[in-house]
PDB file of N, CA, C and O in Angstrom:
ATOM      1  N   MET A   1     -15.520 -45.408  43.076  1.00  0.00           N
ATOM      2  CA  MET A   1     -14.302 -46.032  42.580  1.00  0.00           C
ATOM      3  C   MET A   1     -14.230 -45.795  41.074  1.00  0.00           C
ATOM      4  O   MET A   1     -15.224 -45.967  40.369  1.00  0.00           O
ATOM      5  N   GLY A   2     -13.066 -45.403  40.585  1.00  0.00           N
ATOM      6  CA  GLY A   2     -12.864 -45.118  39.172  1.00  0.00           C
ATOM      7  C   GLY A   2     -12.640 -46.384  38.376  1.00  0.00           C
ATOM      8  O   GLY A   2     -12.749 -47.490  38.905  1.00  0.00           O
ATOM      9  N   PRO A   3     -12.331 -46.222  37.122  1.00  0.00           N
ATOM     10  CA  PRO A   3     -12.087 -47.393  36.269  1.00  0.00           C
ATOM     11  C   PRO A   3     -10.820 -48.116  36.709  1.00  0.00           C
ATOM     12  O   PRO A   3      -9.922 -47.503  37.286  1.00  0.00           O
ATOM     13  N   PRO A   4     -10.744 -49.408  36.440  1.00  0.00           N
ATOM     14  CA  PRO A   4      -9.545 -50.146  36.830  1.00  0.00           C
ATOM     15  C   PRO A   4      -8.330 -49.614  36.078  1.00  0.00           C
ATOM     16  O   PRO A   4      -8.436 -49.104  34.963  1.00  0.00           O
ATOM     17  N   ALA A   5      -7.185 -49.747  36.717  1.00  0.00           N
ATOM     18  CA  ALA A   5      -5.938 -49.311  36.091  1.00  0.00           C
ATOM     19  C   ALA A   5      -5.712 -50.087  34.804  1.00  0.00           C
ATOM     20  O   ALA A   5      -6.103 -51.247  34.681  1.00  0.00           O
ATOM     21  N   ALA A   6      -5.080 -49.432  33.860  1.00  0.00           N
ATOM     22  CA  ALA A   6      -4.792 -50.084  32.583  1.00  0.00           C
ATOM     23  C   ALA A   6      -3.805 -51.222  32.795  1.00  0.00           C
ATOM     24  O   ALA A   6      -2.861 -51.117  33.577  1.00  0.00           O
ATOM     25  N   VAL A   7      -4.043 -52.285  32.093  1.00  0.00           N
ATOM     26  CA  VAL A   7      -3.122 -53.406  32.133  1.00  0.00           C
ATOM     27  C   VAL A   7      -1.867 -53.001  31.369  1.00  0.00           C
ATOM     28  O   VAL A   7      -1.968 -52.475  30.261  1.00  0.00           O
ATOM     29  N   PRO A   8      -0.682 -53.237  31.939  1.00  0.00           N
ATOM     30  CA  PRO A   8       0.541 -52.878  31.227  1.00  0.00           C
ATOM     31  C   PRO A   8       0.591 -53.569  29.863  1.00  0.00           C
ATOM     32  O   PRO A   8       0.102 -54.686  29.697  1.00  0.00           O
ATOM     33  N   LEU A   9       1.187 -52.885  28.902  1.00  0.00           N
ATOM     34  CA  LEU A   9       1.296 -53.462  27.570  1.00  0.00           C
ATOM     35  C   LEU A   9       2.080 -54.763  27.627  1.00  0.00           C
ATOM     36  O   LEU A   9       3.129 -54.848  28.266  1.00  0.00           O
ATOM     37  N   THR A  10       1.565 -55.749  26.965  1.00  0.00           N
ATOM     38  CA  THR A  10       2.250 -57.029  26.874  1.00  0.00           C
ATOM     39  C   THR A  10       2.340 -57.403  25.403  1.00  0.00           C
ATOM     40  O   THR A  10       1.609 -56.877  24.563  1.00  0.00           O
ATOM     41  N   ARG A  11       3.224 -58.294  25.121  1.00  0.00           N
ATOM     42  CA  ARG A  11       3.413 -58.705  23.732  1.00  0.00           C
ATOM     43  C   ARG A  11       2.263 -59.596  23.275  1.00  0.00           C
ATOM     44  O   ARG A  11       1.518 -60.132  24.095  1.00  0.00           O
ATOM     45  N   SER A  12       2.130 -59.744  21.994  1.00  0.00           N
ATOM     46  CA  SER A  12       1.086 -60.591  21.417  1.00  0.00           C
ATOM     47  C   SER A  12       1.364 -62.060  21.723  1.00  0.00           C
ATOM     48  O   SER A  12       2.497 -62.451  22.004  1.00  0.00           O
ATOM     49  N   ARG A  13       0.308 -62.856  21.661  1.00  0.00           N
ATOM     50  CA  ARG A  13       0.460 -64.294  21.876  1.00  0.00           C
ATOM     51  C   ARG A  13       1.412 -64.857  20.822  1.00  0.00           C
ATOM     52  O   ARG A  13       1.237 -64.602  19.631  1.00  0.00           O
ATOM     53  N   PRO A  14       2.409 -65.616  21.250  1.00  0.00           N
ATOM     54  CA  PRO A  14       3.377 -66.169  20.295  1.00  0.00           C
ATOM     55  C   PRO A  14       2.724 -67.114  19.283  1.00  0.00           C
ATOM     56  O   PRO A  14       1.772 -67.832  19.590  1.00  0.00           O
ATOM     57  N   THR A  15       3.266 -67.086  18.083  1.00  0.00           N
ATOM     58  CA  THR A  15       2.851 -68.003  17.030  1.00  0.00           C
ATOM     59  C   THR A  15       4.099 -68.658  16.454  1.00  0.00           C
ATOM     60  O   THR A  15       5.222 -68.236  16.730  1.00  0.00           O
ATOM     61  N   ARG A  16       3.889 -69.675  15.664  1.00  0.00           N
ATOM     62  CA  ARG A  16       5.028 -70.330  15.011  1.00  0.00           C
ATOM     63  C   ARG A  16       5.797 -69.301  14.181  1.00  0.00           C
ATOM     64  O   ARG A  16       7.026 -69.243  14.224  1.00  0.00           O
ATOM     65  N   ASN A  17       5.058 -68.500  13.434  1.00  0.00           N
ATOM     66  CA  ASN A  17       5.694 -67.517  12.572  1.00  0.00           C
ATOM     67  C   ASN A  17       6.438 -66.453  13.377  1.00  0.00           C
ATOM     68  O   ASN A  17       7.539 -66.054  13.000  1.00  0.00           O
ATOM     69  N   SER A  18       5.850 -65.990  14.481  1.00  0.00           N
ATOM     70  CA  SER A  18       6.522 -64.950  15.271  1.00  0.00           C
ATOM     71  C   SER A  18       7.831 -65.460  15.858  1.00  0.00           C
ATOM     72  O   SER A  18       8.801 -64.709  15.960  1.00  0.00           O
ATOM     73  N   ILE A  19       7.862 -66.719  16.240  1.00  0.00           N
ATOM     74  CA  ILE A  19       9.102 -67.299  16.766  1.00  0.00           C
ATOM     75  C   ILE A  19      10.152 -67.366  15.659  1.00  0.00           C
ATOM     76  O   ILE A  19      11.298 -66.960  15.848  1.00  0.00           O
ATOM     77  N   ILE A  20       9.746 -67.877  14.519  1.00  0.00           N
ATOM     78  CA  ILE A  20      10.694 -68.017  13.399  1.00  0.00           C
ATOM     79  C   ILE A  20      11.240 -66.655  12.997  1.00  0.00           C
ATOM     80  O   ILE A  20      12.448 -66.498  12.821  1.00  0.00           O
ATOM     81  N   GLN A  21      10.357 -65.666  12.850  1.00  0.00           N
ATOM     82  CA  GLN A  21      10.788 -64.355  12.377  1.00  0.00           C
ATOM     83  C   GLN A  21      11.621 -63.613  13.411  1.00  0.00           C
ATOM     84  O   GLN A  21      12.660 -63.046  13.073  1.00  0.00           O
ATOM     85  N   SER A  22      11.183 -63.609  14.667  1.00  0.00           N
ATOM     86  CA  SER A  22      11.885 -62.803  15.666  1.00  0.00           C
ATOM     87  C   SER A  22      13.213 -63.414  16.092  1.00  0.00           C
ATOM     88  O   SER A  22      14.180 -62.693  16.335  1.00  0.00           O
ATOM     89  N   ALA A  23      13.263 -64.713  16.182  1.00  0.00           N
ATOM     90  CA  ALA A  23      14.476 -65.357  16.686  1.00  0.00           C
ATOM     91  C   ALA A  23      15.437 -65.788  15.587  1.00  0.00           C
ATOM     92  O   ALA A  23      16.644 -65.877  15.814  1.00  0.00           O
ATOM     93  N   PHE A  24      14.911 -66.054  14.402  1.00  0.00           N
ATOM     94  CA  PHE A  24      15.758 -66.638  13.361  1.00  0.00           C
ATOM     95  C   PHE A  24      15.749 -65.864  12.047  1.00  0.00           C
ATOM     96  O   PHE A  24      16.648 -66.052  11.227  1.00  0.00           O
ATOM     97  N   GLY A  25      14.772 -65.010  11.826  1.00  0.00           N
ATOM     98  CA  GLY A  25      14.705 -64.236  10.605  1.00  0.00           C
ATOM     99  C   GLY A  25      14.062 -64.949   9.431  1.00  0.00           C
ATOM    100  O   GLY A  25      13.825 -64.326   8.395  1.00  0.00           O
ATOM    101  N   GLY A  26      13.779 -66.210   9.558  1.00  0.00           N
ATOM    102  CA  GLY A  26      13.135 -66.961   8.487  1.00  0.00           C
ATOM    103  C   GLY A  26      13.245 -68.458   8.732  1.00  0.00           C
ATOM    104  O   GLY A  26      14.023 -68.915   9.570  1.00  0.00           O
ATOM    105  N   TYR A  27      12.452 -69.204   7.984  1.00  0.00           N
ATOM    106  CA  TYR A  27      12.385 -70.651   8.195  1.00  0.00           C
ATOM    107  C   TYR A  27      13.704 -71.348   7.862  1.00  0.00           C
ATOM    108  O   TYR A  27      14.144 -72.226   8.605  1.00  0.00           O
ATOM    109  N   ASN A  28      14.334 -70.966   6.755  1.00  0.00           N
ATOM    110  CA  ASN A  28      15.600 -71.609   6.411  1.00  0.00           C
ATOM    111  C   ASN A  28      16.662 -71.355   7.477  1.00  0.00           C
ATOM    112  O   ASN A  28      17.413 -72.262   7.836  1.00  0.00           O
ATOM    113  N   SER A  29      16.725 -70.133   7.981  1.00  0.00           N
ATOM    114  CA  SER A  29      17.682 -69.823   9.052  1.00  0.00           C
ATOM    115  C   SER A  29      17.377 -70.626  10.309  1.00  0.00           C
ATOM    116  O   SER A  29      18.282 -71.095  10.998  1.00  0.00           O
ATOM    117  N   PHE A  30      16.082 -70.777  10.598  1.00  0.00           N
ATOM    118  CA  PHE A  30      15.673 -71.596  11.740  1.00  0.00           C
ATOM    119  C   PHE A  30      16.201 -73.021  11.583  1.00  0.00           C
ATOM    120  O   PHE A  30      16.832 -73.561  12.491  1.00  0.00           O
ATOM    121  N   LEU A  31      15.940 -73.619  10.431  1.00  0.00           N
ATOM    122  CA  LEU A  31      16.400 -74.994  10.205  1.00  0.00           C
ATOM    123  C   LEU A  31      17.924 -75.080  10.269  1.00  0.00           C
ATOM    124  O   LEU A  31      18.472 -75.972  10.917  1.00  0.00           O
ATOM    125  N   LEU A  32      18.594 -74.169   9.609  1.00  0.00           N
ATOM    126  CA  LEU A  32      20.053 -74.195   9.585  1.00  0.00           C
ATOM    127  C   LEU A  32      20.655 -74.036  10.978  1.00  0.00           C
ATOM    128  O   LEU A  32      21.704 -74.611  11.270  1.00  0.00           O
ATOM    129  N   SER A  33      20.003 -73.264  11.832  1.00  0.00           N
ATOM    130  CA  SER A  33      20.525 -73.067  13.186  1.00  0.00           C
ATOM    131  C   SER A  33      20.529 -74.377  13.985  1.00  0.00           C
ATOM    132  O   SER A  33      21.261 -74.510  14.966  1.00  0.00           O
ATOM    133  N   TYR A  34      19.715 -75.328  13.561  1.00  0.00           N
ATOM    134  CA  TYR A  34      19.687 -76.649  14.193  1.00  0.00           C
ATOM    135  C   TYR A  34      20.388 -77.699  13.331  1.00  0.00           C
ATOM    136  O   TYR A  34      20.265 -78.898  13.582  1.00  0.00           O
ATOM    137  N   GLY A  35      21.112 -77.248  12.329  1.00  0.00           N
ATOM    138  CA  GLY A  35      21.834 -78.174  11.460  1.00  0.00           C
ATOM    139  C   GLY A  35      20.929 -78.959  10.525  1.00  0.00           C
ATOM    140  O   GLY A  35      21.285 -80.051  10.082  1.00  0.00           O
ATOM    141  N   LEU A  36      19.761 -78.406  10.224  1.00  0.00           N
ATOM    142  CA  LEU A  36      18.787 -79.076   9.367  1.00  0.00           C
ATOM    143  C   LEU A  36      18.713 -78.373   8.022  1.00  0.00           C
ATOM    144  O   LEU A  36      19.062 -77.199   7.905  1.00  0.00           O
ATOM    145  N   ARG A  37      18.257 -79.100   7.009  1.00  0.00           N
ATOM    146  CA  ARG A  37      18.160 -78.560   5.649  1.00  0.00           C
ATOM    147  C   ARG A  37      16.709 -78.582   5.173  1.00  0.00           C
ATOM    148  O   ARG A  37      15.979 -79.546   5.408  1.00  0.00           O
ATOM    149  N   SER A  38      16.307 -77.513   4.505  1.00  0.00           N
ATOM    150  CA  SER A  38      14.914 -77.410   4.067  1.00  0.00           C
ATOM    151  C   SER A  38      14.589 -78.364   2.919  1.00  0.00           C
ATOM    152  O   SER A  38      13.414 -78.649   2.689  1.00  0.00           O
ATOM    153  N   HIS A  39      15.563 -78.855   2.209  1.00  0.00           N
ATOM    154  CA  HIS A  39      15.283 -79.765   1.090  1.00  0.00           C
ATOM    155  C   HIS A  39      15.184 -81.228   1.535  1.00  0.00           C
ATOM    156  O   HIS A  39      14.909 -82.114   0.725  1.00  0.00           O
ATOM    157  N   ASN A  40      15.407 -81.469   2.817  1.00  0.00           N
ATOM    158  CA  ASN A  40      15.343 -82.825   3.357  1.00  0.00           C
ATOM    159  C   ASN A  40      14.065 -82.948   4.186  1.00  0.00           C
ATOM    160  O   ASN A  40      13.929 -82.278   5.209  1.00  0.00           O
ATOM    161  N   MET A  41      13.124 -83.800   3.753  1.00  0.00           N
ATOM    162  CA  MET A  41      11.824 -83.912   4.421  1.00  0.00           C
ATOM    163  C   MET A  41      11.973 -84.345   5.886  1.00  0.00           C
ATOM    164  O   MET A  41      11.242 -83.850   6.743  1.00  0.00           O
ATOM    165  N   GLU A  42      12.885 -85.241   6.184  1.00  0.00           N
ATOM    166  CA  GLU A  42      13.092 -85.669   7.571  1.00  0.00           C
ATOM    167  C   GLU A  42      13.576 -84.499   8.423  1.00  0.00           C
ATOM    168  O   GLU A  42      13.153 -84.339   9.568  1.00  0.00           O
ATOM    169  N   ASP A  43      14.459 -83.687   7.860  1.00  0.00           N
ATOM    170  CA  ASP A  43      14.924 -82.508   8.590  1.00  0.00           C
ATOM    171  C   ASP A  43      13.778 -81.534   8.842  1.00  0.00           C
ATOM    172  O   ASP A  43      13.681 -80.950   9.921  1.00  0.00           O
ATOM    173  N   CYS A  44      12.914 -81.359   7.848  1.00  0.00           N
ATOM    174  CA  CYS A  44      11.764 -80.473   8.024  1.00  0.00           C
ATOM    175  C   CYS A  44      10.849 -80.988   9.128  1.00  0.00           C
ATOM    176  O   CYS A  44      10.330 -80.202   9.921  1.00  0.00           O
ATOM    177  N   GLU A  45      10.649 -82.291   9.183  1.00  0.00           N
ATOM    178  CA  GLU A  45       9.820 -82.872  10.242  1.00  0.00           C
ATOM    179  C   GLU A  45      10.459 -82.661  11.609  1.00  0.00           C
ATOM    180  O   GLU A  45       9.765 -82.360  12.580  1.00  0.00           O
ATOM    181  N   LYS A  46      11.778 -82.816  11.690  1.00  0.00           N
ATOM    182  CA  LYS A  46      12.487 -82.556  12.950  1.00  0.00           C
ATOM    183  C   LYS A  46      12.340 -81.084  13.330  1.00  0.00           C
ATOM    184  O   LYS A  46      12.115 -80.747  14.492  1.00  0.00           O
ATOM    185  N   GLY A  47      12.469 -80.223  12.337  1.00  0.00           N
ATOM    186  CA  GLY A  47      12.311 -78.791  12.584  1.00  0.00           C
ATOM    187  C   GLY A  47      10.930 -78.453  13.115  1.00  0.00           C
ATOM    188  O   GLY A  47      10.794 -77.619  14.010  1.00  0.00           O
ATOM    189  N   GLU A  48       9.913 -79.089  12.573  1.00  0.00           N
ATOM    190  CA  GLU A  48       8.543 -78.849  13.048  1.00  0.00           C
ATOM    191  C   GLU A  48       8.385 -79.282  14.503  1.00  0.00           C
ATOM    192  O   GLU A  48       7.704 -78.611  15.278  1.00  0.00           O
ATOM    193  N   LYS A  49       9.004 -80.388  14.876  1.00  0.00           N
ATOM    194  CA  LYS A  49       8.937 -80.840  16.275  1.00  0.00           C
ATOM    195  C   LYS A  49       9.652 -79.859  17.197  1.00  0.00           C
ATOM    196  O   LYS A  49       9.165 -79.544  18.283  1.00  0.00           O
ATOM    197  N   ILE A  50      10.803 -79.383  16.754  1.00  0.00           N
ATOM    198  CA  ILE A  50      11.536 -78.386  17.541  1.00  0.00           C
ATOM    199  C   ILE A  50      10.693 -77.127  17.691  1.00  0.00           C
ATOM    200  O   ILE A  50      10.580 -76.571  18.784  1.00  0.00           O
ATOM    201  N   LEU A  51      10.109 -76.688  16.596  1.00  0.00           N
ATOM    202  CA  LEU A  51       9.280 -75.488  16.621  1.00  0.00           C
ATOM    203  C   LEU A  51       8.079 -75.659  17.547  1.00  0.00           C
ATOM    204  O   LEU A  51       7.707 -74.726  18.259  1.00  0.00           O
ATOM    205  N   ASP A  52       7.475 -76.838  17.541  1.00  0.00           N
ATOM    206  CA  ASP A  52       6.356 -77.107  18.452  1.00  0.00           C
ATOM    207  C   ASP A  52       6.785 -76.944  19.905  1.00  0.00           C
ATOM    208  O   ASP A  52       6.058 -76.361  20.709  1.00  0.00           O
ATOM    209  N   MET A  53       7.974 -77.462  20.244  1.00  0.00           N
ATOM    210  CA  MET A  53       8.472 -77.347  21.620  1.00  0.00           C
ATOM    211  C   MET A  53       8.775 -75.891  21.969  1.00  0.00           C
ATOM    212  O   MET A  53       8.462 -75.437  23.069  1.00  0.00           O
ATOM    213  N   LEU A  54       9.380 -75.164  21.040  1.00  0.00           N
ATOM    214  CA  LEU A  54       9.658 -73.747  21.277  1.00  0.00           C
ATOM    215  C   LEU A  54       8.368 -72.975  21.483  1.00  0.00           C
ATOM    216  O   LEU A  54       8.270 -72.143  22.386  1.00  0.00           O
ATOM    217  N   LEU A  55       7.385 -73.249  20.651  1.00  0.00           N
ATOM    218  CA  LEU A  55       6.106 -72.556  20.752  1.00  0.00           C
ATOM    219  C   LEU A  55       5.428 -72.857  22.082  1.00  0.00           C
ATOM    220  O   LEU A  55       4.892 -71.954  22.724  1.00  0.00           O
ATOM    221  N   GLU A  56       5.446 -74.096  22.490  1.00  0.00           N
ATOM    222  CA  GLU A  56       4.836 -74.461  23.773  1.00  0.00           C
ATOM    223  C   GLU A  56       5.470 -73.673  24.915  1.00  0.00           C
ATOM    224  O   GLU A  56       4.765 -73.144  25.775  1.00  0.00           O
ATOM    225  N   GLY A  57       6.788 -73.596  24.925  1.00  0.00           N
ATOM    226  CA  GLY A  57       7.476 -72.842  25.971  1.00  0.00           C
ATOM    227  C   GLY A  57       7.161 -71.358  25.914  1.00  0.00           C
ATOM    228  O   GLY A  57       6.956 -70.727  26.951  1.00  0.00           O
ATOM    229  N   GLU A  58       7.122 -70.799  24.719  1.00  0.00           N
ATOM    230  CA  GLU A  58       6.808 -69.377  24.565  1.00  0.00           C
ATOM    231  C   GLU A  58       5.383 -69.070  24.998  1.00  0.00           C
ATOM    232  O   GLU A  58       5.127 -68.029  25.604  1.00  0.00           O
ATOM    233  N   ILE A  59       4.459 -69.964  24.692  1.00  0.00           N
ATOM    234  CA  ILE A  59       3.069 -69.741  25.111  1.00  0.00           C
ATOM    235  C   ILE A  59       2.954 -69.813  26.624  1.00  0.00           C
ATOM    236  O   ILE A  59       2.238 -69.012  27.226  1.00  0.00           O
ATOM    237  N   GLU A  60       3.640 -70.752  27.247  1.00  0.00           N
ATOM    238  CA  GLU A  60       3.611 -70.831  28.715  1.00  0.00           C
ATOM    239  C   GLU A  60       4.135 -69.545  29.333  1.00  0.00           C
ATOM    240  O   GLU A  60       3.552 -69.027  30.285  1.00  0.00           O
ATOM    241  N   THR A  61       5.236 -69.029  28.794  1.00  0.00           N
ATOM    242  CA  THR A  61       5.800 -67.769  29.285  1.00  0.00           C
ATOM    243  C   THR A  61       4.825 -66.627  29.069  1.00  0.00           C
ATOM    244  O   THR A  61       4.621 -65.808  29.965  1.00  0.00           O
ATOM    245  N   TRP A  62       4.215 -66.561  27.881  1.00  0.00           N
ATOM    246  CA  TRP A  62       3.254 -65.516  27.561  1.00  0.00           C
ATOM    247  C   TRP A  62       2.048 -65.573  28.505  1.00  0.00           C
ATOM    248  O   TRP A  62       1.580 -64.540  28.984  1.00  0.00           O
ATOM    249  N   GLU A  63       1.552 -66.782  28.766  1.00  0.00           N
ATOM    250  CA  GLU A  63       0.398 -66.917  29.663  1.00  0.00           C
ATOM    251  C   GLU A  63       0.737 -66.427  31.069  1.00  0.00           C
ATOM    252  O   GLU A  63      -0.093 -65.795  31.722  1.00  0.00           O
ATOM    253  N   GLU A  64       1.944 -66.712  31.532  1.00  0.00           N
ATOM    254  CA  GLU A  64       2.358 -66.220  32.847  1.00  0.00           C
ATOM    255  C   GLU A  64       2.455 -64.686  32.834  1.00  0.00           C
ATOM    256  O   GLU A  64       2.077 -64.032  33.806  1.00  0.00           O
ATOM    257  N   GLU A  65       2.952 -64.127  31.754  1.00  0.00           N
ATOM    258  CA  GLU A  65       3.005 -62.667  31.625  1.00  0.00           C
ATOM    259  C   GLU A  65       1.597 -62.077  31.694  1.00  0.00           C
ATOM    260  O   GLU A  65       1.389 -61.037  32.319  1.00  0.00           O
ATOM    261  N   GLN A  66       0.636 -62.735  31.058  1.00  0.00           N
ATOM    262  CA  GLN A  66      -0.743 -62.255  31.086  1.00  0.00           C
ATOM    263  C   GLN A  66      -1.310 -62.307  32.498  1.00  0.00           C
ATOM    264  O   GLN A  66      -1.981 -61.376  32.944  1.00  0.00           O
ATOM    265  N   ARG A  67      -1.035 -63.406  33.196  1.00  0.00           N
ATOM    266  CA  ARG A  67      -1.517 -63.515  34.584  1.00  0.00           C
ATOM    267  C   ARG A  67      -0.886 -62.428  35.454  1.00  0.00           C
ATOM    268  O   ARG A  67      -1.566 -61.817  36.278  1.00  0.00           O
ATOM    269  N   GLU A  68       0.403 -62.190  35.272  1.00  0.00           N
ATOM    270  CA  GLU A  68       1.083 -61.158  36.055  1.00  0.00           C
ATOM    271  C   GLU A  68       0.532 -59.771  35.725  1.00  0.00           C
ATOM    272  O   GLU A  68       0.362 -58.946  36.622  1.00  0.00           O
ATOM    273  N   ALA A  69       0.256 -59.509  34.460  1.00  0.00           N
ATOM    274  CA  ALA A  69      -0.322 -58.225  34.071  1.00  0.00           C
ATOM    275  C   ALA A  69      -1.695 -58.043  34.715  1.00  0.00           C
ATOM    276  O   ALA A  69      -2.039 -56.943  35.146  1.00  0.00           O
ATOM    277  N   GLN A  70      -2.466 -59.103  34.782  1.00  0.00           N
ATOM    278  CA  GLN A  70      -3.784 -59.019  35.413  1.00  0.00           C
ATOM    279  C   GLN A  70      -3.652 -58.760  36.914  1.00  0.00           C
ATOM    280  O   GLN A  70      -4.386 -57.947  37.477  1.00  0.00           O
ATOM    281  N   ARG A  71      -2.710 -59.459  37.559  1.00  0.00           N
ATOM    282  CA  ARG A  71      -2.487 -59.233  38.992  1.00  0.00           C
ATOM    283  C   ARG A  71      -2.049 -57.791  39.231  1.00  0.00           C
ATOM    284  O   ARG A  71      -2.494 -57.155  40.186  1.00  0.00           O
ATOM    285  N   TYR A  72      -1.182 -57.279  38.372  1.00  0.00           N
ATOM    286  CA  TYR A  72      -0.721 -55.903  38.486  1.00  0.00           C
ATOM    287  C   TYR A  72      -1.900 -54.935  38.385  1.00  0.00           C
ATOM    288  O   TYR A  72      -2.027 -54.019  39.198  1.00  0.00           O
ATOM    289  N   ALA A  73      -2.749 -55.137  37.401  1.00  0.00           N
ATOM    290  CA  ALA A  73      -3.911 -54.267  37.203  1.00  0.00           C
ATOM    291  C   ALA A  73      -4.831 -54.322  38.420  1.00  0.00           C
ATOM    292  O   ALA A  73      -5.361 -53.297  38.849  1.00  0.00           O
ATOM    293  N   GLU A  74      -5.016 -55.501  38.967  1.00  0.00           N
ATOM    294  CA  GLU A  74      -5.868 -55.640  40.150  1.00  0.00           C
ATOM    295  C   GLU A  74      -5.264 -54.924  41.355  1.00  0.00           C
ATOM    296  O   GLU A  74      -5.979 -54.276  42.119  1.00  0.00           O
ATOM    297  N   ARG A  75      -3.941 -55.041  41.526  1.00  0.00           N
ATOM    298  CA  ARG A  75      -3.280 -54.347  42.639  1.00  0.00           C
ATOM    299  C   ARG A  75      -3.407 -52.832  42.473  1.00  0.00           C
ATOM    300  O   ARG A  75      -3.685 -52.119  43.438  1.00  0.00           O
ATOM    301  N   GLU A  76      -3.205 -52.347  41.253  1.00  0.00           N
ATOM    302  CA  GLU A  76      -3.306 -50.910  40.999  1.00  0.00           C
ATOM    303  C   GLU A  76      -4.727 -50.412  41.234  1.00  0.00           C
ATOM    304  O   GLU A  76      -4.923 -49.328  41.782  1.00  0.00           O
ATOM    305  N   ALA A  77      -5.707 -51.188  40.826  1.00  0.00           N
ATOM    306  CA  ALA A  77      -7.104 -50.804  41.049  1.00  0.00           C
ATOM    307  C   ALA A  77      -7.404 -50.770  42.540  1.00  0.00           C
ATOM    308  O   ALA A  77      -8.124 -49.884  43.000  1.00  0.00           O
ATOM    309  N   GLN A  78      -6.878 -51.697  43.290  1.00  0.00           N
ATOM    310  CA  GLN A  78      -7.072 -51.735  44.731  1.00  0.00           C
ATOM    311  C   GLN A  78      -6.412 -50.520  45.384  1.00  0.00           C
ATOM    312  O   GLN A  78      -6.997 -49.893  46.267  1.00  0.00           O
ATOM    313  N   ARG A  79      -5.208 -50.195  44.953  1.00  0.00           N
ATOM    314  CA  ARG A  79      -4.517 -49.016  45.490  1.00  0.00           C
ATOM    315  C   ARG A  79      -5.299 -47.741  45.195  1.00  0.00           C
ATOM    316  O   ARG A  79      -5.425 -46.870  46.056  1.00  0.00           O
ATOM    317  N   ALA A  80      -5.818 -47.636  43.989  1.00  0.00           N
ATOM    318  CA  ALA A  80      -6.592 -46.456  43.609  1.00  0.00           C
ATOM    319  C   ALA A  80      -7.853 -46.355  44.451  1.00  0.00           C
ATOM    320  O   ALA A  80      -8.231 -45.268  44.887  1.00  0.00           O
ATOM    321  N   ALA A  81      -8.506 -47.496  44.679  1.00  0.00           N
ATOM    322  CA  ALA A  81      -9.733 -47.492  45.494  1.00  0.00           C
ATOM    323  C   ALA A  81      -9.419 -47.095  46.924  1.00  0.00           C
ATOM    324  O   ALA A  81     -10.178 -46.349  47.543  1.00  0.00           O
ATOM    325  N   GLU A  82      -8.306 -47.588  47.457  1.00  0.00           N
ATOM    326  CA  GLU A  82      -7.924 -47.251  48.832  1.00  0.00           C
ATOM    327  C   GLU A  82      -7.557 -45.772  48.941  1.00  0.00           C
ATOM    328  O   GLU A  82      -7.832 -45.138  49.960  1.00  0.00           O
ATOM    329  N   ALA A  83      -6.943 -45.227  47.907  1.00  0.00           N
ATOM    330  CA  ALA A  83      -6.537 -43.815  47.941  1.00  0.00           C
ATOM    331  C   ALA A  83      -7.760 -42.880  47.912  1.00  0.00           C
ATOM    332  O   ALA A  83      -7.701 -41.759  48.418  1.00  0.00           O
ATOM    333  N   GLN A  84      -8.850 -43.345  47.327  1.00  0.00           N
ATOM    334  CA  GLN A  84     -10.054 -42.514  47.245  1.00  0.00           C
ATOM    335  C   GLN A  84     -10.862 -42.543  48.535  1.00  0.00           C
ATOM    336  O   GLN A  84     -11.752 -41.714  48.723  1.00  0.00           O
ATOM    337  N   GLN A  85     -10.572 -43.463  49.403  1.00  0.00           N
ATOM    338  CA  GLN A  85     -11.360 -43.596  50.638  1.00  0.00           C
ATOM    339  C   GLN A  85     -10.939 -42.591  51.687  1.00  0.00           C
ATOM    340  O   GLN A  85     -11.501 -42.569  52.782  1.00  0.00           O
TER     341      GLN A  85
END
């Protein structure tokens, strides 16, 4: 049996910064998109809570993508092993 099939490329694990940059282009834009202002401490705290929820959801999605990539690699390795028999 040969080496296992390569796992399909997947994106990096999401971070607070990756969410802000990819979806909003920056922290101020992120806050403004929710009607919040960076000079208001209460708004910044609300923004942090929103960001925490977004990050949690993105990580859950990313983890499922990782599990699916692993299942895919296992299926491909099984197919390759069966083809060699």
